[in-house]
C-alpha positions as CSV (number, residue, x, y, z in Angstrom):
1,X,7.3,-11.5,3.1
2,X,10.6,-13.4,2.7
3,X,10.4,-13.6,-1.1
4,X,10.8,-9.8,-1.3
5,X,14.0,-9.5,0.7
6,X,16.2,-10.3,-2.2
7,X,14.7,-7.6,-4.4
8,X,15.0,-5.1,-1.8
9,X,18.4,-6.1,-0.8
10,X,19.1,-5.7,-4.6
11,X,17.5,-2.3,-4.9
12,X,18.9,-1.2,-1.8
13,X,22.6,-1.9,-3.1
14,X,21.8,-0.1,-6.4
15,X,21.0,2.9,-4.6
16,X,24.1,2.6,-2.6
17,X,26.2,2.4,-5.5
18,X,24.7,5.3,-7.1
19,X,25.1,7.4,-3.6
20,X,28.7,6.5,-3.5
21,X,29.2,7.4,-7.4
22,X,27.7,11.0,-6.9
23,X,29.7,11.5,-3.8
24,X,32.8,10.5,-5.7
25,X,31.9,13.0,-8.4
26,X,30.9,15.9,-6.2
27,X,34.3,15.5,-4.3
28,X,36.6,15.3,-7.5
29,X,34.6,18.3,-8.9
30,X,35.4,20.5,-5.8
31,X,39.1,19.2,-6.0
32,X,39.5,20.5,-9.4
33,X,37.5,23.9,-8.8
34,X,34.9,23.2,-11.1
35,X,32.0,22.7,-8.3
36,X,29.0,25.0,-8.9
37,X,26.5,25.5,-5.8
38,X,23.1,24.5,-6.9
39,X,20.2,26.3,-7.9
40,X,18.2,26.4,-4.7
41,X,15.1,28.0,-6.6
42,X,14.8,25.0,-8.7
43,X,14.6,22.7,-5.5
44,X,11.8,24.9,-4.3
45,X,10.1,24.9,-7.8
46,X,10.4,21.0,-8.2
47,X,9.3,20.7,-4.4
48,X,5.8,22.4,-5.3
49,X,5.6,20.2,-8.3
50,X,6.2,16.9,-6.5
51,X,4.0,18.0,-3.7
52,X,1.3,18.7,-6.1
53,X,1.4,15.7,-8.2
54,X,2.2,13.5,-5.4
55,X,-1.0,14.5,-3.5
56,X,-3.3,14.2,-6.6
57,X,-1.8,10.6,-7.4
58,X,-2.4,9.4,-4.0
59,X,-5.9,10.8,-3.4
60,X,-7.1,9.5,-7.0
61,X,-5.4,6.0,-7.1
62,X,-5.7,5.4,-3.3
63,X,-2.2,4.2,-3.6
64,X,0.2,4.9,-0.6
65,X,3.3,4.6,-2.6
66,X,2.7,8.2,-3.8
67,X,3.4,9.4,-0.5
68,X,6.8,9.1,-1.1
69,X,6.6,11.7,-4.1
70,X,4.7,14.0,-1.7
71,X,7.2,13.6,1.1
72,X,9.7,14.5,-1.4
73,X,8.3,17.3,-2.5
74,X,8.2,18.7,1.1
75,X,11.5,17.9,1.4
76,X,12.9,19.9,-1.6
77,X,10.6,22.7,-0.5
78,X,12.5,22.7,3.0
79,X,15.8,22.6,1.1
80,X,14.8,25.6,-1.3
81,X,13.3,27.7,1.6
82,X,16.3,27.0,3.7
83,X,18.7,28.7,1.0
84,X,16.4,31.3,0.2
85,X,19.0,33.9,0.3
86,X,20.9,32.2,-2.5
87,X,18.1,32.0,-4.9
88,X,19.6,35.1,-7.0
89,X,22.7,33.5,-7.5
């Protein structure tokens, strides 16, 4: 178990750095007035694709890692459905 901790820490550090970079870019875009609201219909469509592909891969390969793709699909679908009124924009 302990031999995996350095790699997990390294991956977590990379993810944290990427999140900070994305937040910085979004805040800078909002400040300059170039920020455009995301297309929530695409979130819904990606959610359907990730949910289907994650479920199929999880069942056929018996690998629980693909449950993450399935959960990501569910989250994307929820985000898309929550902002359904903004689909036309």
